[in-house]
C-alpha positions in Angstrom: 181.9 117.6 -2.8 184.4 115.7 0.0 183.0 112.6 1.6 181.0 113.1 5.2 183.7 110.4 6.4 186.4 113.2 6.0 184.8 116.2 7.5 184.8 116.9 11.2 184.1 119.5 13.4 182.4 122.9 12.0 182.8 121.6 8.2 180.5 118.5 9.3 178.2 119.9 11.6 176.9 122.9 9.3 176.5 120.5 6.3 172.6 121.0 5.1 170.4 120.3 2.2 171.9 118.9 -1.1 175.6 119.3 0.4 174.8 117.1 3.2 173.0 114.3 0.6 176.2 114.6 -1.6 178.7 113.8 1.2 176.7 110.8 2.2 176.7 109.7 -1.2 180.2 110.3 -1.4 180.9 108.0 1.5 179.4 105.0 -0.1 177.4 103.6 2.7 179.2 104.7 5.9 177.3 106.9 7.2 176.0 106.1 10.9 172.9 107.9 12.2 172.0 107.7 16.2 168.3 108.4 17.0 168.4 110.0 20.5 165.0 110.0 22.6 164.6 113.4 24.4 162.7 112.5 27.1 164.7 110.1 28.3 167.3 110.8 31.3 170.8 110.7 30.3 172.7 107.5 30.8 175.5 109.3 32.5 174.6 112.1 34.8 175.8 115.4 33.2 176.4 114.2 30.0 173.9 114.4 26.9 172.9 111.4 25.4 173.7 112.8 22.1 177.0 113.2 23.0 177.8 109.6 24.0 176.1 108.9 20.6 178.6 110.9 18.7 181.6 109.9 21.1 181.1 106.5 19.9 181.1 107.1 16.3 177.5 108.4 14.8 178.1 110.8 12.2 174.4 112.1 12.4 171.7 112.2 15.4 168.2 112.4 15.2 165.9 113.7 17.9 163.2 111.6 18.6 160.1 112.8 20.6 161.5 116.5 20.2 159.0 119.6 20.5 160.8 121.8 17.7 159.5 124.9 18.9 160.8 124.7 22.1 163.4 127.3 23.4 166.8 126.5 24.7 168.6 123.3 24.9 167.0 120.7 23.2 168.4 117.4 25.4 169.1 116.6 29.1 172.6 117.0 30.3 173.6 120.1 29.2 171.9 122.1 31.9 175.2 123.3 33.3 177.1 124.1 29.8 177.8 128.1 29.3 176.8 129.4 26.7 174.0 127.1 26.3 174.0 124.8 23.5 170.5 126.2 22.1 168.1 124.6 19.3 169.4 122.0 16.6 172.2 124.3 15.5 173.5 124.8 19.1 173.9 121.0 19.5 174.8 120.5 16.3 178.1 122.8 16.8 178.4 121.5 20.3 178.5 117.8 18.6 180.2 118.5 15.6 177.5 116.3 14.0 174.4 117.5 11.9 171.2 117.4 14.1 167.7 116.6 12.5 164.7 115.2 14.2 162.0 112.9 13.9 158.2 114.4 12.8 154.9 112.1 12.8 151.7 112.7 10.7 149.3 114.7 12.1 146.9 112.4 13.4 145.2 111.7 17.0 147.5 109.1 18.5 150.8 111.6 18.1 151.0 114.5 20.6 150.4 117.5 19.2 154.0 118.7 19.5 155.4 116.0 17.8 153.3 116.3 14.4 154.7 116.9 10.9 152.5 120.3 10.6 154.1 123.4 8.8 154.7 125.2 11.9 156.8 122.6 13.4 158.8 122.2 10.0 159.3 125.8 10.1 160.2 125.9 13.9 162.8 122.9 12.9 164.2 124.7 10.1 164.5 128.1 11.5 165.9 126.4 14.7 168.8 124.7 12.2 167.8 121.1 11.8 169.9 119.2 9.1 167.0 116.8 8.3 163.5 115.8 9.0 162.4 111.9 9.2 159.0 111.6 8.7 158.0 108.1 10.4 155.9 107.4 13.7 156.5 105.8 16.8 154.9 102.2 17.9 151.5 101.8 18.3 150.6 105.4 16.4 148.0 103.6 14.2 150.0 105.4 11.2 149.6 104.3 7.7 152.1 104.7 4.6 149.3 107.0 3.1 149.4 108.9 6.5 153.4 109.1 6.1 153.4 110.4 2.8 150.5 113.2 3.7 152.9 114.3 6.6 156.0 114.1 3.7 153.9 116.4 1.4 153.6 119.0 4.6 157.1 119.4 5.3 158.5 119.4 2.0 155.6 122.5 0.9 156.0 124.3 3.8 160.4 124.2 4.2 161.5 123.2 0.6 165.1 123.4 1.5 165.2 121.3 4.5 165.9 117.6 3.6 163.3 115.1 4.2 163.1 111.7 4.5 160.4 109.0 5.1 159.1 105.9 5.9 158.2 103.0 8.7 161.1 101.4 10.9 158.5 99.0 11.9 154.8 98.9 11.3 153.4 101.8 14.0 150.2 99.8 14.3 149.3 99.6 10.6 150.4 96.3 9.2 151.1 96.9 5.3 153.3 95.3 3.0 156.4 97.6 2.7 158.0 97.0 -0.6 158.8 99.1 -3.9 155.2 100.6 -3.7 156.0 101.8 -0.7 159.1 103.6 -2.0 157.3 105.1 -5.0 154.6 106.5 -2.8 156.9 108.1 -0.5 159.0 109.8 -3.5 155.5 110.6 -5.2 155.2 112.8 -1.7 158.2 114.7 -2.0 160.9 112.3 0.2 164.4 113.3 -0.8 165.1 110.0 1.3 163.5 106.8 2.4 163.5 104.4 5.1 164.1 100.7 4.4 164.1 98.6 7.4 166.9 96.0 7.6 166.1 92.6 7.0 166.5 90.8 10.2 163.9 93.4 11.8 160.6 93.8 10.6 158.9 90.7 9.7 158.5 89.9 5.8 161.4 92.5 5.2 163.4 89.8 3.4 167.2 91.0 1.8 165.6 90.8 -1.6 162.5 93.1 -0.9 164.6 95.4 0.8 167.2 95.5 -1.8 164.4 96.1 -4.0 163.3 99.2 -2.1 167.3 100.5 -1.6 167.5 100.2 -5.9 164.5 102.2 -6.5 165.0 105.1 -3.9 168.6 105.5 -5.5 167.4 105.1 -9.0 165.3 108.4 -7.9 168.2 110.3 -6.7 166.9 109.8 -3.2 168.8 108.6 -0.3 168.1 104.9 0.8 168.4 105.1 4.6 168.3 101.4 6.6 166.8 101.3 9.9 167.0 99.1 13.1 163.8 100.7 14.6 162.6 97.2 16.3 164.7 97.6 19.8 167.3 95.2 18.2 169.7 97.9 18.3 169.7 97.0 21.9 170.7 93.6 21.5 174.4 92.1 21.4 176.9 93.8 19.3 177.1 90.3 17.1 173.5 90.8 16.2 174.5 94.1 15.2 177.6 93.1 13.5 175.1 90.8 11.3 172.7 93.7 10.8 175.3 95.9 9.9 176.7 93.3 7.2 173.1 92.9 5.7 172.6 96.9 5.4 175.8 96.8 3.4 174.7 94.2 1.3 171.6 95.9 0.2 173.3 98.9 -0.4 171.8 101.7 2.0 173.4 105.3 1.8 172.5 105.8 5.6 172.6 103.4 8.5 170.2 104.2 11.1 170.5 102.9 14.9 167.0 103.5 17.0 167.1 104.9 20.8 165.7 101.6 22.6 169.0 101.2 24.5 169.4 101.8 28.7 167.9 105.1 28.1 167.0 106.7 24.9 169.8 106.0 23.0 171.6 102.7 21.3 174.2 100.9 23.5 177.5 102.6 23.1 179.4 99.5 22.5 176.6 98.8 19.8 177.1 102.1 18.3 180.8 101.0 18.2 180.7 97.7 17.3 178.4 98.4 13.9 180.7 101.7 13.0 183.6 99.3 12.8 181.7 96.9 11.1 180.5 98.9 8.3 184.0 101.0 8.1 186.6 99.9 10.1 188.3 101.1 12.5 190.3 103.6 10.5 187.3 105.7 10.0 185.6 105.1 13.2 188.5 106.0 15.5 188.9 108.9 13.4 185.6 109.9 14.0 185.7 109.4 17.6 189.2 110.7 18.1 188.7 114.0 16.4 185.5 115.2 18.6 187.5 118.0 20.0 187.6 119.6 16.8 183.8 120.5 17.2 184.6 123.8 18.7 188.5 124.3 18.2 187.8 127.0 15.3 185.0 128.9 17.7 187.4 128.9 20.4 190.4 130.9 18.4 
């Protein structure tokens, strides 16, 4: 299995399942995931925020607050594109990146379109999503038990769709996060576990986060280090510090949330984070080879 770092265009965009997992592991902690809030307007008129994230170094794109049953393009900024980039698969081909989505537990505070129901999970898989991240947006009143139930729903509904679970912040229910959290999510069927980076969620120390990463990786799961506390919109120096902490604790995937100007982390922060975790060589390759996403299709 070649490293995700060394894949571009269709060879990257088409990664799913175990192949995606293996390519991430082979990249040794140098995979960057950007979250994009679908309801937010594009930062640049006529350019999708997902395109902006990909252009500044993101390897993976995760859509937040998206209805997986929606028909047509899933993000704003692509209205004039012909042919239309429909669904997760169409957006992935356009970006040259695997595209996944957040789904939230089936609780009253979560709008029905964003819940991790069997129907939503099946629609995501049918639409070409590369992964599902089962988490919760702020103030949803969601517990780890709720997340575990949602993970089980996704895994039982679409066993071949990669499923990651966990809290990026407390989501309205304050609980101690640690190895017990990881164990519960793994027992529910998660193939990857969210680990809030030290310096984001209060009380998550470097030792605690490292133990969570170790527990996930010992079980063969991905460890996804997250910045979901709006600090993705801080200054680049802060992002560099968080990035080096993430490297020290050993995460496989680095996640930057969607709290920038309008539903995506500031491009300069994506770039600064990317350079910190893998240098200019891999960052510039990822940025410069965007055009290869559609090269094969154009021939």
